[in-house]
N, C-alpha and C positions, 0 to 999 in steps of 0.2 A: 854779592854784598850781604852782609850779615845784619840782622835786626836784633834789637834788645827787647826782652819781654819781662814782665813782672813775674813774681813767683807763682801767681795764679794762672799764668799762661805760658809757663816755662816748657811744658811738654808739647810735642809736635801736634798731638791731637787737640790740645786745649787752644792753640792759636791757629788751628786748621792749616797746617803747613802743607802746601800742595805736593811737594815731592814725597812726603811721608804717606799721604793718602794714596798716591799712585802706587807706591811700593806695597802698601797693604792690599790693594786690589790685585796686584800681580801675585802676592803671596797667597791670597784666598783662592785664586784660580788654580794655583799649583796644588794646594791642599785639597781642593774639591775634585781634582781629577783622580778617579779610582785607578789603582794598579791592578791589572788583570791577574797578576800572580797572587794577589791577596784574596781572590774569590774562586769558588769552584761551583760547578753545576751538579746537582744531585742526579745520579744516573737513573733514578727511579721516577721522580716527579719533575725533573728538569728545573727545579727552583735554584736560583743562584743565591748562594750563601757565603758568608765569610769562611775562609779556609780554616779558621779556628773553631767554626761551628759545623764542621764536617768531619767524617770519619771514613777511613779506608777499610773495607771489609777484608779480613785476613783470609777469607775462603775464596771469594770470587775476584778480589782485588779491585772492586769498583768503589768509587767515592760517593758517599751518600750524606744527606742532611741528617740531623740528629733524630728526626721523626722516623726515618727509615734506616737507622743504623743496624738494627737487628736483622738476622737472616730471614726470619719469617715476615718482616715488614717490607722487604724489597724482593721477595720471591727468589732468594739466593739460589743459584744453580747448584750449590753444594748441599742443599737440603737433602737429608737422607744419606749423605756421604760423609765419611770421616775426613777431618782436616789432616794435613800432613803431620801436625803434632800428635793428633789422636792416633794416626797410623803407627807412628814411632812408639807411642806409649803402649799400644796393643801388642806390637811386635816384642817390646821389652818384657811385657807381662807374660806373653806366651813363652819367651825364652826362659824367664824365671820359673815358670810352672814346669817346663821340661826339666830344668836343673833340679828342682825339688823332687820330682818323680824319680830322677836318677839317683839322688841321695837316698831316698826311701827304699829303692830297690837294693842299693848296696847294704843298707841296714838289715833288710830282710834276708839277703843272701849270706851275710856274715853272722847273723844271729844276734847282733848287738841290740837290735830294736825289740822291745818287749811291750806288749799292750797290757797295762795294768787295769784291772776292773775295779769298780768301786766296791770296797769291802765294808764300808761303814766307818764312822769316826773312831770307834774304839779299836777296831782291828788295824786301821790305818796308823794310829798312834803307836800301837805295839809293833807293827811292821817297821815303822821308822826308827824306833829305838833299837830293834835288832839289827837293822841295816847300818845304823850309825855305829854300833859296837863293832861290826865287821870292818867298816871303813876306817875307823880310828886306828885299828891295829896296823894298817898298811898304807894309810894315806900319806901322800907327799904334800908338803906345804912350807910356807915361810915360818920358821921356828919362833920368830919374834911375835907372832900373832897371839894375843891372849886367848886362853881356852874358851872363855865366854863369848868371844867374838868370832869363833870359827864356825863355818858352815861347810858341811861335807857333801861331796858329789862324786859320781863316777863320770869320767869324761872320755869321749871317743872322738878321734879325728876322722872325718869322712871327706875324701877328695871330691871336688866339683870341677871336673875337666871342662874346659881347658884353663880354668882359673887357679889351679892349685900349684902353679910354678914347678911342675914336674915332681911333686912330692907324693905321688900316688902310692909309692912303696911304703910310706910311713903309716898307712892305714893299719897295717898289722902290728906296728910298733906302739902306736897310741890307740889302744883299743881297750875300753873298760878299765882305764887307769884311775885308781882312787886318789882324790886330792882333797885338800881343804883350803878355803879362801876366807878372806876377812869380810864380815858383813858390812863394814864401813867402806869397803872398796867400791868404786864404780865398775860397771861392766867393762869399760875400756881398759882399766888397770888390770882387771882379771884376765882379759884377752892378752895383754902384754906379758903378764906373768906366765900364762899357759904357753904362749909362743916361745918364750925364753926357756921354759922348763923342758919342752919337748922338741926344741930346735926347729920350729916351724917358721917359714918365711912370714914376716910381719911388715907390710908396707902400708899400714893404715894411715900413716902421716903423708902419703903421696896422694894427691887429689884424684888422679886418673887410674890408680892401681886398684886391683881387686882387693876387697876388704876381708880380713879374717874376722869372723863373727862368732858369737856364742848363741846357741839356739837349743830347742828341745824337739824331740820327735813329735810331740803333740802339736806344737806350733806349725811344723812342716806339714803334718797331715791336714791341719785346718786350712793351711794355705793352698794345698792341692785338692781340697774338697773331697778327700778320701775318707774323712772322719765325720761322723754324724754327731759326735759329742761336742758340746760347747766348751771352748777353751778360753780361760782368762788370758787376754792379750796384754802385750806390753804397755802401749799407750797410743793415744790418737796421733802423736807425731810420727809414728812409724806406719807408713802408708800400707804396707802389705802384712806387717806383723809376723814376718818369717824369722826374725831374729830379735834379740834383746838390745835395746838402745844403749849405746856406749855411755850415755850421761847418767843413767840410773844407778843408784847404789843398791847393793844386794839386799840390804835391810828393807828398802822401799819395795822391791819386787817380792820379797818374802812376805811383807805385811799385806801386799795386794794379792797374795796367793798366786802369783805368776810362777814362782819357783818355791821349792820347799827343801828342807834338809834331806839329804840322801837322794836327791833327784839325779837322773841321768841327763847329762848335758852333752851337746854335740858341738864340735868346732869344725867349721867349714869356710869356704870362700864364697862371697857374693859380689857381684858387680853392682854396687849401690849408686 
């Protein structure tokens, strides 16, 4: 049987409808019952907390409250030990260091690498002008580059086995070759041009392939800790600074004194 109520008592609560009140009690009971899956117990202090207020340690795999989320706070069994990610990073770093040492040995044995001592600003400027005159007479480059935008280098290809796609024989072909590039070009464009000019395999657009990079002997020596001299590095985005970042323009690197006209550049492969 239905009853009629005024607008002031139209709602179930306003006229104290018995079925509605009973349904509310049942609903409150359901909402008040905690779901065990929504809570977790801290493995260190045994405090029960919401699953959203707990964290799983990536090292010991235990679940802890926010107070004990750090390794030192829950006496993590991995303290003093490297995590799996750290182990992989250390192995990659050691592999890179070994590769750099191999490249430097090839440079030394081939006679391509030369250590230039600081001769002072005046003599350095004179040496650059003389070197530039020699490079200009034989340098290869894109003819459409304006003379004022050209920057001259001597470039050598140094294989980095086993990442060189079987091109070890090209080390003798691409050795101390004079070239000129455009100051407006990015390093990535320069690498593409050098690869096309000297028929080097260039798979820089493939995510998992070894990358053809542009670097300097001084950067490699700094990375292998064989040099005591301070070298101006590329940028903070480059973790190991063993090569020049693809996104930089040559004029930026020249202004930052990372490279200079008549520098000796090296082309090799790194697994980035």
